[in-house]
Structures are given as structure tokens and as C-alpha cells.
N, CA, C and O atoms as a Maestro MAE file, in Angstrom:
{
 s_m_m2io_version
 :::
 2.0.0
}

f_m_ct {
 s_m_title
 :::
 protein
 m_atom[340] {
  # First column is atom index #
  i_m_mmod_type
  r_m_x_coord
  r_m_y_coord
  r_m_z_coord
  i_m_residue_number
  s_m_chain_name
  s_m_pdb_residue_name
  s_m_pdb_atom_name
  i_m_atomic_number
  :::
  1 25 50.873 -29.728 59.294 1 A "UNK " " N  " 7
  2 3 49.599 -28.940 59.252 1 A "UNK " " CA " 6
  3 2 49.235 -27.925 58.415 1 A "UNK " " C  " 6
  4 15 49.778 -26.843 58.190 1 A "UNK " " O  " 8
  5 25 48.228 -28.431 57.980 2 A "UNK " " N  " 7
  6 3 47.600 -27.100 57.004 2 A "UNK " " CA " 6
  7 2 47.558 -25.870 57.703 2 A "UNK " " C  " 6
  8 15 47.123 -25.744 58.848 2 A "UNK " " O  " 8
  9 25 48.122 -24.759 56.835 3 A "UNK " " N  " 7
  10 3 48.320 -23.234 57.483 3 A "UNK " " CA " 6
  11 2 47.279 -22.798 56.643 3 A "UNK " " C  " 6
  12 15 47.382 -23.062 55.445 3 A "UNK " " O  " 8
  13 25 46.175 -22.104 57.097 4 A "UNK " " N  " 7
  14 3 45.248 -21.069 56.197 4 A "UNK " " CA " 6
  15 2 45.608 -19.828 56.066 4 A "UNK " " C  " 6
  16 15 45.580 -19.150 57.093 4 A "UNK " " O  " 8
  17 25 45.999 -19.246 54.917 5 A "UNK " " N  " 7
  18 3 46.338 -17.737 54.815 5 A "UNK " " CA " 6
  19 2 45.187 -16.563 55.218 5 A "UNK " " C  " 6
  20 15 45.314 -15.340 55.162 5 A "UNK " " O  " 8
  21 25 44.186 -17.250 55.582 6 A "UNK " " N  " 7
  22 3 42.959 -16.380 56.048 6 A "UNK " " CA " 6
  23 2 43.117 -16.162 57.610 6 A "UNK " " C  " 6
  24 15 42.441 -15.519 58.414 6 A "UNK " " O  " 8
  25 25 44.230 -16.913 57.739 7 A "UNK " " N  " 7
  26 3 44.298 -16.724 59.566 7 A "UNK " " CA " 6
  27 2 45.604 -16.118 59.770 7 A "UNK " " C  " 6
  28 15 45.949 -15.888 60.929 7 A "UNK " " O  " 8
  29 25 46.424 -15.811 58.751 8 A "UNK " " N  " 7
  30 3 47.723 -15.423 58.994 8 A "UNK " " CA " 6
  31 2 47.415 -13.651 58.969 8 A "UNK " " C  " 6
  32 15 46.737 -13.260 58.019 8 A "UNK " " O  " 8
  33 25 47.737 -12.947 59.649 9 A "UNK " " N  " 7
  34 3 47.678 -11.663 60.069 9 A "UNK " " CA " 6
  35 2 48.056 -10.936 59.127 9 A "UNK " " C  " 6
  36 15 47.421 -9.936 58.790 9 A "UNK " " O  " 8
  37 25 49.159 -11.326 58.548 10 A "UNK " " N  " 7
  38 3 50.125 -10.994 57.003 10 A "UNK " " CA " 6
  39 2 49.469 -10.635 56.098 10 A "UNK " " C  " 6
  40 15 49.861 -9.755 55.332 10 A "UNK " " O  " 8
  41 25 48.096 -11.351 55.957 11 A "UNK " " N  " 7
  42 3 47.286 -11.365 54.689 11 A "UNK " " CA " 6
  43 2 46.040 -10.971 54.919 11 A "UNK " " C  " 6
  44 15 45.254 -11.216 54.004 11 A "UNK " " O  " 8
  45 25 45.398 -10.165 56.337 12 A "UNK " " N  " 7
  46 3 44.176 -9.895 56.783 12 A "UNK " " CA " 6
  47 2 43.802 -8.255 55.931 12 A "UNK " " C  " 6
  48 15 44.622 -7.341 55.849 12 A "UNK " " O  " 8
  49 25 42.567 -8.219 55.445 13 A "UNK " " N  " 7
  50 3 42.409 -7.010 54.972 13 A "UNK " " CA " 6
  51 2 41.422 -6.144 55.442 13 A "UNK " " C  " 6
  52 15 40.351 -6.704 55.675 13 A "UNK " " O  " 8
  53 25 41.459 -5.136 55.617 14 A "UNK " " N  " 7
  54 3 40.171 -4.354 56.427 14 A "UNK " " CA " 6
  55 2 39.041 -3.875 55.351 14 A "UNK " " C  " 6
  56 15 39.439 -3.545 54.234 14 A "UNK " " O  " 8
  57 25 38.059 -3.840 55.559 15 A "UNK " " N  " 7
  58 3 36.938 -3.291 54.688 15 A "UNK " " CA " 6
  59 2 35.881 -2.441 55.714 15 A "UNK " " C  " 6
  60 15 35.687 -2.744 56.891 15 A "UNK " " O  " 8
  61 25 35.289 -1.387 55.048 16 A "UNK " " N  " 7
  62 3 34.607 -0.328 55.837 16 A "UNK " " CA " 6
  63 2 33.060 -0.645 55.461 16 A "UNK " " C  " 6
  64 15 32.676 -0.559 54.295 16 A "UNK " " O  " 8
  65 25 32.369 -0.942 56.315 17 A "UNK " " N  " 7
  66 3 30.848 -1.017 55.994 17 A "UNK " " CA " 6
  67 2 30.087 0.019 56.582 17 A "UNK " " C  " 6
  68 15 30.659 0.524 57.548 17 A "UNK " " O  " 8
  69 25 29.242 0.383 56.375 18 A "UNK " " N  " 7
  70 3 28.073 1.284 56.923 18 A "UNK " " CA " 6
  71 2 27.200 0.742 57.654 18 A "UNK " " C  " 6
  72 15 26.583 -0.196 57.148 18 A "UNK " " O  " 8
  73 25 26.883 1.126 58.990 19 A "UNK " " N  " 7
  74 3 26.098 0.779 59.890 19 A "UNK " " CA " 6
  75 2 24.684 1.138 59.481 19 A "UNK " " C  " 6
  76 15 24.438 1.784 58.463 19 A "UNK " " O  " 8
  77 25 23.759 0.686 60.331 20 A "UNK " " N  " 7
  78 3 22.414 1.247 59.931 20 A "UNK " " CA " 6
  79 2 22.461 2.792 60.377 20 A "UNK " " C  " 6
  80 15 22.213 3.678 59.559 20 A "UNK " " O  " 8
  81 25 22.733 3.022 61.483 21 A "UNK " " N  " 7
  82 3 22.977 4.508 62.085 21 A "UNK " " CA " 6
  83 2 23.874 5.260 61.302 21 A "UNK " " C  " 6
  84 15 24.037 6.428 61.655 21 A "UNK " " O  " 8
  85 25 24.486 4.859 60.329 22 A "UNK " " N  " 7
  86 3 25.370 5.540 59.378 22 A "UNK " " CA " 6
  87 2 27.049 5.685 59.670 22 A "UNK " " C  " 6
  88 15 27.962 6.155 58.991 22 A "UNK " " O  " 8
  89 25 27.000 5.041 61.033 23 A "UNK " " N  " 7
  90 3 28.767 5.151 61.087 23 A "UNK " " CA " 6
  91 2 29.300 3.871 60.602 23 A "UNK " " C  " 6
  92 15 28.809 2.743 60.638 23 A "UNK " " O  " 8
  93 25 30.686 4.406 60.028 24 A "UNK " " N  " 7
  94 3 31.341 3.177 59.194 24 A "UNK " " CA " 6
  95 2 32.353 2.739 60.308 24 A "UNK " " C  " 6
  96 15 32.975 3.412 61.130 24 A "UNK " " O  " 8
  97 25 32.303 0.950 59.988 25 A "UNK " " N  " 7
  98 3 32.693 0.548 60.897 25 A "UNK " " CA " 6
  99 2 33.693 -0.887 60.284 25 A "UNK " " C  " 6
  100 15 33.165 -1.844 59.717 25 A "UNK " " O  " 8
  101 25 34.787 -0.805 60.472 26 A "UNK " " N  " 7
  102 3 35.899 -1.831 60.063 26 A "UNK " " CA " 6
  103 2 35.296 -3.282 60.274 26 A "UNK " " C  " 6
  104 15 34.609 -3.532 61.264 26 A "UNK " " O  " 8
  105 25 35.533 -4.071 59.463 27 A "UNK " " N  " 7
  106 3 35.782 -5.332 59.628 27 A "UNK " " CA " 6
  107 2 36.696 -6.148 58.930 27 A "UNK " " C  " 6
  108 15 36.763 -6.275 57.707 27 A "UNK " " O  " 8
  109 25 37.418 -6.710 59.813 28 A "UNK " " N  " 7
  110 3 38.504 -7.600 58.779 28 A "UNK " " CA " 6
  111 2 38.390 -8.606 58.211 28 A "UNK " " C  " 6
  112 15 37.383 -9.202 58.595 28 A "UNK " " O  " 8
  113 25 39.141 -9.315 57.172 29 A "UNK " " N  " 7
  114 3 38.700 -10.154 56.548 29 A "UNK " " CA " 6
  115 2 38.378 -11.521 57.090 29 A "UNK " " C  " 6
  116 15 37.685 -12.378 56.542 29 A "UNK " " O  " 8
  117 25 38.933 -11.582 58.143 30 A "UNK " " N  " 7
  118 3 38.935 -12.914 59.097 30 A "UNK " " CA " 6
  119 2 37.591 -13.001 59.864 30 A "UNK " " C  " 6
  120 15 37.211 -14.003 60.469 30 A "UNK " " O  " 8
  121 25 36.852 -11.711 59.756 31 A "UNK " " N  " 7
  122 3 35.486 -11.609 60.667 31 A "UNK " " CA " 6
  123 2 34.580 -11.817 59.844 31 A "UNK " " C  " 6
  124 15 34.934 -11.715 58.670 31 A "UNK " " O  " 8
  125 25 33.078 -12.184 60.109 32 A "UNK " " N  " 7
  126 3 32.070 -12.038 59.611 32 A "UNK " " CA " 6
  127 2 31.197 -10.545 60.092 32 A "UNK " " C  " 6
  128 15 30.625 -9.802 59.295 32 A "UNK " " O  " 8
  129 25 31.260 -10.376 61.374 33 A "UNK " " N  " 7
  130 3 30.706 -9.483 61.848 33 A "UNK " " CA " 6
  131 2 31.528 -8.511 62.595 33 A "UNK " " C  " 6
  132 15 32.688 -8.898 62.739 33 A "UNK " " O  " 8
  133 25 31.202 -7.107 63.223 34 A "UNK " " N  " 7
  134 3 31.610 -6.146 63.962 34 A "UNK " " CA " 6
  135 2 30.568 -5.444 64.757 34 A "UNK " " C  " 6
  136 15 29.441 -5.241 64.305 34 A "UNK " " O  " 8
  137 25 30.963 -5.060 65.989 35 A "UNK " " N  " 7
  138 3 29.990 -4.248 66.672 35 A "UNK " " CA " 6
  139 2 30.196 -2.861 66.276 35 A "UNK " " C  " 6
  140 15 31.314 -2.417 66.013 35 A "UNK " " O  " 8
  141 25 28.964 -2.072 66.226 36 A "UNK " " N  " 7
  142 3 29.234 -0.761 65.879 36 A "UNK " " CA " 6
  143 2 29.530 0.093 67.266 36 A "UNK " " C  " 6
  144 15 28.878 0.010 68.307 36 A "UNK " " O  " 8
  145 25 30.650 0.915 67.021 37 A "UNK " " N  " 7
  146 3 31.200 1.623 68.643 37 A "UNK " " CA " 6
  147 2 30.282 2.709 68.881 37 A "UNK " " C  " 6
  148 15 30.357 3.338 69.936 37 A "UNK " " O  " 8
  149 25 29.131 3.084 67.704 38 A "UNK " " N  " 7
  150 3 28.378 4.373 67.936 38 A "UNK " " CA " 6
  151 2 26.915 3.705 68.582 38 A "UNK " " C  " 6
  152 15 26.392 4.170 69.595 38 A "UNK " " O  " 8
  153 25 26.429 2.692 67.920 39 A "UNK " " N  " 7
  154 3 25.138 2.394 68.513 39 A "UNK " " CA " 6
  155 2 25.074 0.829 69.106 39 A "UNK " " C  " 6
  156 15 24.131 0.367 69.749 39 A "UNK " " O  " 8
  157 25 26.120 0.230 68.791 40 A "UNK " " N  " 7
  158 3 26.487 -1.108 69.505 40 A "UNK " " CA " 6
  159 2 25.685 -2.224 68.606 40 A "UNK " " C  " 6
  160 15 25.391 -3.256 69.210 40 A "UNK " " O  " 8
  161 25 25.364 -2.144 67.453 41 A "UNK " " N  " 7
  162 3 24.275 -2.978 66.590 41 A "UNK " " CA " 6
  163 2 25.384 -3.586 66.010 41 A "UNK " " C  " 6
  164 15 26.271 -2.796 65.687 41 A "UNK " " O  " 8
  165 25 25.630 -4.994 65.742 42 A "UNK " " N  " 7
  166 3 26.373 -5.881 64.706 42 A "UNK " " CA " 6
  167 2 26.224 -5.321 63.421 42 A "UNK " " C  " 6
  168 15 25.086 -4.923 63.168 42 A "UNK " " O  " 8
  169 25 26.935 -5.209 62.694 43 A "UNK " " N  " 7
  170 3 27.631 -5.057 61.363 43 A "UNK " " CA " 6
  171 2 27.880 -5.954 60.779 43 A "UNK " " C  " 6
  172 15 28.768 -6.542 61.395 43 A "UNK " " O  " 8
  173 25 27.551 -6.628 59.625 44 A "UNK " " N  " 7
  174 3 27.623 -8.011 58.813 44 A "UNK " " CA " 6
  175 2 28.707 -7.357 57.692 44 A "UNK " " C  " 6
  176 15 28.924 -6.180 57.406 44 A "UNK " " O  " 8
  177 25 29.097 -8.184 57.354 45 A "UNK " " N  " 7
  178 3 30.701 -8.066 55.945 45 A "UNK " " CA " 6
  179 2 29.187 -8.515 54.893 45 A "UNK " " C  " 6
  180 15 28.139 -9.080 55.205 45 A "UNK " " O  " 8
  181 25 29.668 -7.982 53.622 46 A "UNK " " N  " 7
  182 3 28.678 -8.361 52.691 46 A "UNK " " CA " 6
  183 2 28.742 -9.712 52.168 46 A "UNK " " C  " 6
  184 15 29.832 -10.243 52.383 46 A "UNK " " O  " 8
  185 25 27.624 -10.660 51.343 47 A "UNK " " N  " 7
  186 3 27.807 -11.750 51.709 47 A "UNK " " CA " 6
  187 2 28.718 -12.370 50.470 47 A "UNK " " C  " 6
  188 15 28.386 -12.561 49.300 47 A "UNK " " O  " 8
  189 25 29.776 -12.579 51.025 48 A "UNK " " N  " 7
  190 3 30.822 -13.104 50.228 48 A "UNK " " CA " 6
  191 2 31.176 -14.558 50.591 48 A "UNK " " C  " 6
  192 15 31.005 -14.800 51.786 48 A "UNK " " O  " 8
  193 25 31.541 -15.385 49.993 49 A "UNK " " N  " 7
  194 3 31.896 -16.543 50.059 49 A "UNK " " CA " 6
  195 2 33.018 -16.923 51.025 49 A "UNK " " C  " 6
  196 15 34.151 -16.626 50.645 49 A "UNK " " O  " 8
  197 25 32.896 -17.534 52.218 50 A "UNK " " N  " 7
  198 3 33.664 -17.730 53.170 50 A "UNK " " CA " 6
  199 2 34.376 -19.108 53.023 50 A "UNK " " C  " 6
  200 15 33.878 -19.866 52.190 50 A "UNK " " O  " 8
  201 25 35.344 -19.492 53.633 51 A "UNK " " N  " 7
  202 3 36.184 -20.269 53.551 51 A "UNK " " CA " 6
  203 2 35.367 -21.777 54.043 51 A "UNK " " C  " 6
  204 15 35.690 -22.909 53.682 51 A "UNK " " O  " 8
  205 25 34.443 -21.475 54.794 52 A "UNK " " N  " 7
  206 3 33.448 -22.760 55.734 52 A "UNK " " CA " 6
  207 2 32.728 -23.295 54.484 52 A "UNK " " C  " 6
  208 15 32.439 -24.488 54.388 52 A "UNK " " O  " 8
  209 25 32.326 -22.022 53.133 53 A "UNK " " N  " 7
  210 3 31.563 -22.485 52.221 53 A "UNK " " CA " 6
  211 2 32.238 -23.176 51.569 53 A "UNK " " C  " 6
  212 15 31.557 -24.183 51.374 53 A "UNK " " O  " 8
  213 25 33.524 -23.329 50.912 54 A "UNK " " N  " 7
  214 3 34.180 -23.880 49.918 54 A "UNK " " CA " 6
  215 2 35.213 -24.962 50.287 54 A "UNK " " C  " 6
  216 15 35.317 -25.970 49.588 54 A "UNK " " O  " 8
  217 25 36.217 -24.701 51.719 55 A "UNK " " N  " 7
  218 3 37.212 -25.272 51.788 55 A "UNK " " CA " 6
  219 2 36.939 -26.483 52.884 55 A "UNK " " C  " 6
  220 15 36.569 -26.282 54.041 55 A "UNK " " O  " 8
  221 25 37.220 -27.919 52.231 56 A "UNK " " N  " 7
  222 3 37.108 -29.075 53.143 56 A "UNK " " CA " 6
  223 2 38.072 -29.029 54.387 56 A "UNK " " C  " 6
  224 15 37.980 -29.832 55.315 56 A "UNK " " O  " 8
  225 25 39.035 -27.985 54.323 57 A "UNK " " N  " 7
  226 3 39.708 -28.313 55.933 57 A "UNK " " CA " 6
  227 2 39.476 -26.963 56.766 57 A "UNK " " C  " 6
  228 15 40.244 -26.486 57.601 57 A "UNK " " O  " 8
  229 25 38.050 -26.383 56.282 58 A "UNK " " N  " 7
  230 3 37.673 -25.420 57.509 58 A "UNK " " CA " 6
  231 2 37.317 -25.701 58.636 58 A "UNK " " C  " 6
  232 15 37.491 -24.912 59.565 58 A "UNK " " O  " 8
  233 25 36.792 -26.783 58.781 59 A "UNK " " N  " 7
  234 3 36.315 -27.069 60.668 59 A "UNK " " CA " 6
  235 2 37.594 -27.431 61.378 59 A "UNK " " C  " 6
  236 15 37.757 -27.216 62.579 59 A "UNK " " O  " 8
  237 25 38.718 -28.125 60.405 60 A "UNK " " N  " 7
  238 3 39.951 -28.538 60.974 60 A "UNK " " CA " 6
  239 2 40.677 -27.263 61.098 60 A "UNK " " C  " 6
  240 15 41.079 -27.035 62.239 60 A "UNK " " O  " 8
  241 25 40.935 -26.401 60.228 61 A "UNK " " N  " 7
  242 3 41.244 -25.254 60.209 61 A "UNK " " CA " 6
  243 2 41.125 -24.196 61.589 61 A "UNK " " C  " 6
  244 15 41.985 -23.677 62.300 61 A "UNK " " O  " 8
  245 25 39.957 -24.162 61.590 62 A "UNK " " N  " 7
  246 3 39.379 -22.963 62.518 62 A "UNK " " CA " 6
  247 2 39.048 -23.816 63.910 62 A "UNK " " C  " 6
  248 15 39.173 -23.239 64.990 62 A "UNK " " O  " 8
  249 25 38.735 -24.842 63.866 63 A "UNK " " N  " 7
  250 3 38.566 -25.896 64.990 63 A "UNK " " CA " 6
  251 2 37.106 -25.678 65.232 63 A "UNK " " C  " 6
  252 15 36.552 -24.595 65.048 63 A "UNK " " O  " 8
  253 25 36.397 -26.970 65.736 64 A "UNK " " N  " 7
  254 3 35.007 -27.127 65.569 64 A "UNK " " CA " 6
  255 2 34.288 -25.826 66.383 64 A "UNK " " C  " 6
  256 15 33.174 -25.492 65.979 64 A "UNK " " O  " 8
  257 25 34.684 -25.331 67.132 65 A "UNK " " N  " 7
  258 3 34.066 -24.308 68.308 65 A "UNK " " CA " 6
  259 2 33.913 -22.981 67.135 65 A "UNK " " C  " 6
  260 15 32.793 -22.561 66.842 65 A "UNK " " O  " 8
  261 25 35.009 -22.474 66.600 66 A "UNK " " N  " 7
  262 3 35.349 -21.309 65.891 66 A "UNK " " CA " 6
  263 2 34.314 -21.227 64.809 66 A "UNK " " C  " 6
  264 15 33.619 -20.306 64.382 66 A "UNK " " O  " 8
  265 25 34.460 -22.669 64.468 67 A "UNK " " N  " 7
  266 3 33.641 -22.784 62.768 67 A "UNK " " CA " 6
  267 2 32.303 -22.580 63.383 67 A "UNK " " C  " 6
  268 15 31.816 -21.545 62.928 67 A "UNK " " O  " 8
  269 25 31.472 -23.199 64.292 68 A "UNK " " N  " 7
  270 3 30.431 -23.274 64.465 68 A "UNK " " CA " 6
  271 2 29.679 -21.710 64.927 68 A "UNK " " C  " 6
  272 15 28.497 -21.414 64.751 68 A "UNK " " O  " 8
  273 25 30.757 -20.844 65.559 69 A "UNK " " N  " 7
  274 3 30.508 -19.433 66.040 69 A "UNK " " CA " 6
  275 2 30.526 -18.580 64.425 69 A "UNK " " C  " 6
  276 15 29.694 -17.771 64.015 69 A "UNK " " O  " 8
  277 25 31.530 -18.989 63.861 70 A "UNK " " N  " 7
  278 3 31.237 -18.042 62.240 70 A "UNK " " CA " 6
  279 2 30.160 -18.467 61.590 70 A "UNK " " C  " 6
  280 15 29.496 -17.584 61.047 70 A "UNK " " O  " 8
  281 25 29.672 -19.931 61.453 71 A "UNK " " N  " 7
  282 3 28.749 -20.126 60.774 71 A "UNK " " CA " 6
  283 2 27.351 -19.734 61.412 71 A "UNK " " C  " 6
  284 15 26.466 -19.263 60.698 71 A "UNK " " O  " 8
  285 25 27.196 -19.908 62.577 72 A "UNK " " N  " 7
  286 3 25.945 -18.985 63.181 72 A "UNK " " CA " 6
  287 2 26.219 -17.510 62.926 72 A "UNK " " C  " 6
  288 15 25.314 -16.934 62.322 72 A "UNK " " O  " 8
  289 25 26.920 -17.025 63.147 73 A "UNK " " N  " 7
  290 3 26.817 -15.747 62.692 73 A "UNK " " CA " 6
  291 2 26.464 -15.198 61.288 73 A "UNK " " C  " 6
  292 15 25.699 -14.286 60.975 73 A "UNK " " O  " 8
  293 25 27.279 -16.054 60.489 74 A "UNK " " N  " 7
  294 3 27.242 -15.840 58.916 74 A "UNK " " CA " 6
  295 2 25.640 -16.327 58.766 74 A "UNK " " C  " 6
  296 15 25.075 -15.734 57.847 74 A "UNK " " O  " 8
  297 25 24.804 -17.281 59.482 75 A "UNK " " N  " 7
  298 3 23.397 -17.473 58.703 75 A "UNK " " CA " 6
  299 2 22.773 -16.289 59.623 75 A "UNK " " C  " 6
  300 15 21.817 -15.772 59.044 75 A "UNK " " O  " 8
  301 25 22.971 -15.866 60.558 76 A "UNK " " N  " 7
  302 3 22.280 -14.605 61.434 76 A "UNK " " CA " 6
  303 2 22.324 -13.487 60.589 76 A "UNK " " C  " 6
  304 15 21.335 -12.762 60.480 76 A "UNK " " O  " 8
  305 25 23.533 -13.234 59.880 77 A "UNK " " N  " 7
  306 3 23.597 -12.179 59.167 77 A "UNK " " CA " 6
  307 2 23.019 -11.910 57.633 77 A "UNK " " C  " 6
  308 15 22.932 -10.812 57.084 77 A "UNK " " O  " 8
  309 25 22.655 -13.174 57.100 78 A "UNK " " N  " 7
  310 3 22.207 -13.576 56.037 78 A "UNK " " CA " 6
  311 2 20.512 -13.049 56.062 78 A "UNK " " C  " 6
  312 15 19.837 -12.416 55.249 78 A "UNK " " O  " 8
  313 25 20.177 -13.718 57.567 79 A "UNK " " N  " 7
  314 3 18.732 -13.544 58.051 79 A "UNK " " CA " 6
  315 2 18.684 -11.977 58.344 79 A "UNK " " C  " 6
  316 15 17.515 -11.599 58.274 79 A "UNK " " O  " 8
  317 25 19.522 -10.990 58.634 80 A "UNK " " N  " 7
  318 3 19.358 -9.657 58.807 80 A "UNK " " CA " 6
  319 2 19.278 -8.831 57.859 80 A "UNK " " C  " 6
  320 15 18.632 -7.784 57.887 80 A "UNK " " O  " 8
  321 25 20.000 -9.290 56.861 81 A "UNK " " N  " 7
  322 3 19.971 -8.511 55.127 81 A "UNK " " CA " 6
  323 2 18.743 -8.863 54.889 81 A "UNK " " C  " 6
  324 15 17.939 -7.933 54.942 81 A "UNK " " O  " 8
  325 25 18.154 -10.312 54.547 82 A "UNK " " N  " 7
  326 3 16.686 -10.328 54.022 82 A "UNK " " CA " 6
  327 2 15.664 -9.267 54.805 82 A "UNK " " C  " 6
  328 15 14.761 -8.668 54.220 82 A "UNK " " O  " 8
  329 25 15.906 -9.158 55.970 83 A "UNK " " N  " 7
  330 3 14.758 -8.370 56.708 83 A "UNK " " CA " 6
  331 2 15.120 -6.920 56.382 83 A "UNK " " C  " 6
  332 15 14.141 -6.217 56.630 83 A "UNK " " O  " 8
  333 25 15.989 -6.316 55.994 84 A "UNK " " N  " 7
  334 3 16.611 -5.123 55.661 84 A "UNK " " CA " 6
  335 2 16.303 -4.782 54.361 84 A "UNK " " C  " 6
  336 15 15.711 -3.736 54.098 84 A "UNK " " O  " 8
  337 25 16.721 -5.727 53.367 85 A "UNK " " N  " 7
  338 3 16.497 -5.893 51.879 85 A "UNK " " CA " 6
  339 2 15.213 -5.571 51.511 85 A "UNK " " C  " 6
  340 15 14.869 -5.654 50.332 85 A "UNK " " O  " 8
  :::
 }
 m_bond[339] {
  # First column is bond index #
  i_m_from
  i_m_to
  i_m_order
  :::
  1 1 2 1
  2 2 3 1
  3 3 4 2
  4 3 5 1
  5 5 6 1
  6 6 7 1
  7 7 8 2
  8 7 9 1
  9 9 10 1
  10 10 11 1
  11 11 12 2
  12 11 13 1
  13 13 14 1
  14 14 15 1
  15 15 16 2
  16 15 17 1
  17 17 18 1
  18 18 19 1
  19 19 20 2
  20 19 21 1
  21 21 22 1
  22 22 23 1
  23 23 24 2
  24 23 25 1
  25 25 26 1
  26 26 27 1
  27 27 28 2
  28 27 29 1
  29 29 30 1
  30 30 31 1
  31 31 32 2
  32 31 33 1
  33 33 34 1
  34 34 35 1
  35 35 36 2
  36 35 37 1
  37 37 38 1
  38 38 39 1
  39 39 40 2
  40 39 41 1
  41 41 42 1
  42 42 43 1
  43 43 44 2
  44 43 45 1
  45 45 46 1
  46 46 47 1
  47 47 48 2
  48 47 49 1
  49 49 50 1
  50 50 51 1
  51 51 52 2
  52 51 53 1
  53 53 54 1
  54 54 55 1
  55 55 56 2
  56 55 57 1
  57 57 58 1
  58 58 59 1
  59 59 60 2
  60 59 61 1
  61 61 62 1
  62 62 63 1
  63 63 64 2
  64 63 65 1
  65 65 66 1
  66 66 67 1
  67 67 68 2
  68 67 69 1
  69 69 70 1
  70 70 71 1
  71 71 72 2
  72 71 73 1
  73 73 74 1
  74 74 75 1
  75 75 76 2
  76 75 77 1
  77 77 78 1
  78 78 79 1
  79 79 80 2
  80 79 81 1
  81 81 82 1
  82 82 83 1
  83 83 84 2
  84 83 85 1
  85 85 86 1
  86 86 87 1
  87 87 88 2
  88 87 89 1
  89 89 90 1
  90 90 91 1
  91 91 92 2
  92 91 93 1
  93 93 94 1
  94 94 95 1
  95 95 96 2
  96 95 97 1
  97 97 98 1
  98 98 99 1
  99 99 100 2
  100 99 101 1
  101 101 102 1
  102 102 103 1
  103 103 104 2
  104 103 105 1
  105 105 106 1
  106 106 107 1
  107 107 108 2
  108 107 109 1
  109 109 110 1
  110 110 111 1
  111 111 112 2
  112 111 113 1
  113 113 114 1
  114 114 115 1
  115 115 116 2
  116 115 117 1
  117 117 118 1
  118 118 119 1
  119 119 120 2
  120 119 121 1
  121 121 122 1
  122 122 123 1
  123 123 124 2
  124 123 125 1
  125 125 126 1
  126 126 127 1
  127 127 128 2
  128 127 129 1
  129 129 130 1
  130 130 131 1
  131 131 132 2
  132 131 133 1
  133 133 134 1
  134 134 135 1
  135 135 136 2
  136 135 137 1
  137 137 138 1
  138 138 139 1
  139 139 140 2
  140 139 141 1
  141 141 142 1
  142 142 143 1
  143 143 144 2
  144 143 145 1
  145 145 146 1
  146 146 147 1
  147 147 148 2
  148 147 149 1
  149 149 150 1
  150 150 151 1
  151 151 152 2
  152 151 153 1
  153 153 154 1
  154 154 155 1
  155 155 156 2
  156 155 157 1
  157 157 158 1
  158 158 159 1
  159 159 160 2
  160 159 161 1
  161 161 162 1
  162 162 163 1
  163 163 164 2
  164 163 165 1
  165 165 166 1
  166 166 167 1
  167 167 168 2
  168 167 169 1
  169 169 170 1
  170 170 171 1
  171 171 172 2
  172 171 173 1
  173 173 174 1
  174 174 175 1
  175 175 176 2
  176 175 177 1
  177 177 178 1
  178 178 179 1
  179 179 180 2
  180 179 181 1
  181 181 182 1
  182 182 183 1
  183 183 184 2
  184 183 185 1
  185 185 186 1
  186 186 187 1
  187 187 188 2
  188 187 189 1
  189 189 190 1
  190 190 191 1
  191 191 192 2
  192 191 193 1
  193 193 194 1
  194 194 195 1
  195 195 196 2
  196 195 197 1
  197 197 198 1
  198 198 199 1
  199 199 200 2
  200 199 201 1
  201 201 202 1
  202 202 203 1
  203 203 204 2
  204 203 205 1
  205 205 206 1
  206 206 207 1
  207 207 208 2
  208 207 209 1
  209 209 210 1
  210 210 211 1
  211 211 212 2
  212 211 213 1
  213 213 214 1
  214 214 215 1
  215 215 216 2
  216 215 217 1
  217 217 218 1
  218 218 219 1
  219 219 220 2
  220 219 221 1
  221 221 222 1
  222 222 223 1
  223 223 224 2
  224 223 225 1
  225 225 226 1
  226 226 227 1
  227 227 228 2
  228 227 229 1
  229 229 230 1
  230 230 231 1
  231 231 232 2
  232 231 233 1
  233 233 234 1
  234 234 235 1
  235 235 236 2
  236 235 237 1
  237 237 238 1
  238 238 239 1
  239 239 240 2
  240 239 241 1
  241 241 242 1
  242 242 243 1
  243 243 244 2
  244 243 245 1
  245 245 246 1
  246 246 247 1
  247 247 248 2
  248 247 249 1
  249 249 250 1
  250 250 251 1
  251 251 252 2
  252 251 253 1
  253 253 254 1
  254 254 255 1
  255 255 256 2
  256 255 257 1
  257 257 258 1
  258 258 259 1
  259 259 260 2
  260 259 261 1
  261 261 262 1
  262 262 263 1
  263 263 264 2
  264 263 265 1
  265 265 266 1
  266 266 267 1
  267 267 268 2
  268 267 269 1
  269 269 270 1
  270 270 271 1
  271 271 272 2
  272 271 273 1
  273 273 274 1
  274 274 275 1
  275 275 276 2
  276 275 277 1
  277 277 278 1
  278 278 279 1
  279 279 280 2
  280 279 281 1
  281 281 282 1
  282 282 283 1
  283 283 284 2
  284 283 285 1
  285 285 286 1
  286 286 287 1
  287 287 288 2
  288 287 289 1
  289 289 290 1
  290 290 291 1
  291 291 292 2
  292 291 293 1
  293 293 294 1
  294 294 295 1
  295 295 296 2
  296 295 297 1
  297 297 298 1
  298 298 299 1
  299 299 300 2
  300 299 301 1
  301 301 302 1
  302 302 303 1
  303 303 304 2
  304 303 305 1
  305 305 306 1
  306 306 307 1
  307 307 308 2
  308 307 309 1
  309 309 310 1
  310 310 311 1
  311 311 312 2
  312 311 313 1
  313 313 314 1
  314 314 315 1
  315 315 316 2
  316 315 317 1
  317 317 318 1
  318 318 319 1
  319 319 320 2
  320 319 321 1
  321 321 322 1
  322 322 323 1
  323 323 324 2
  324 323 325 1
  325 325 326 1
  326 326 327 1
  327 327 328 2
  328 327 329 1
  329 329 330 1
  330 330 331 1
  331 331 332 2
  332 331 333 1
  333 333 334 1
  334 334 335 1
  335 335 336 2
  336 335 337 1
  337 337 338 1
  338 338 339 1
  339 339 340 2
  :::
 }
}
């Protein structure tokens, strides 16, 4: 079976992103968004390529349900960034 390094906890990285309220939110490399603990709004990662964008095994690797959840979150994050920008 294909094992994605992005899902292996040994390879996860954490990034810090500022929420609209100014609070710094940690988002792991296998996540598209995280909820701000201060104001409870969603904070999205920068628009970086996801395996969903380029890996032909992403649906199989993530599973159909998780793939759709991530894709929906990515699309929502792009729309939110366009509104803010």
C-alpha cells in the first residue's frame, strides 16, 4: 500500500499564522485550517500546493470522505482570502 509521508506524524511541521484578531494560531502541515482559540474563527494556511492538487494517489491515500473535506476547506479558504485581500 502507498504510504504518504504527509500523513506520517514524524514528518509533520507546524506553522504559525495570524488570525484576523491578531492571535497566533498553530496549523500543522497536514491541516488546511485551524480554529482560533481566541475568537473561534477559522484561520487558513497560506495558499501552498496540497497533495490534492498534484498527487494522483491523494483520494486513495486520504480516503474519499477526508479528500472531500480537505478540498472543501481549501476552496473555502481561497474564497476567504479573496474577500480579505
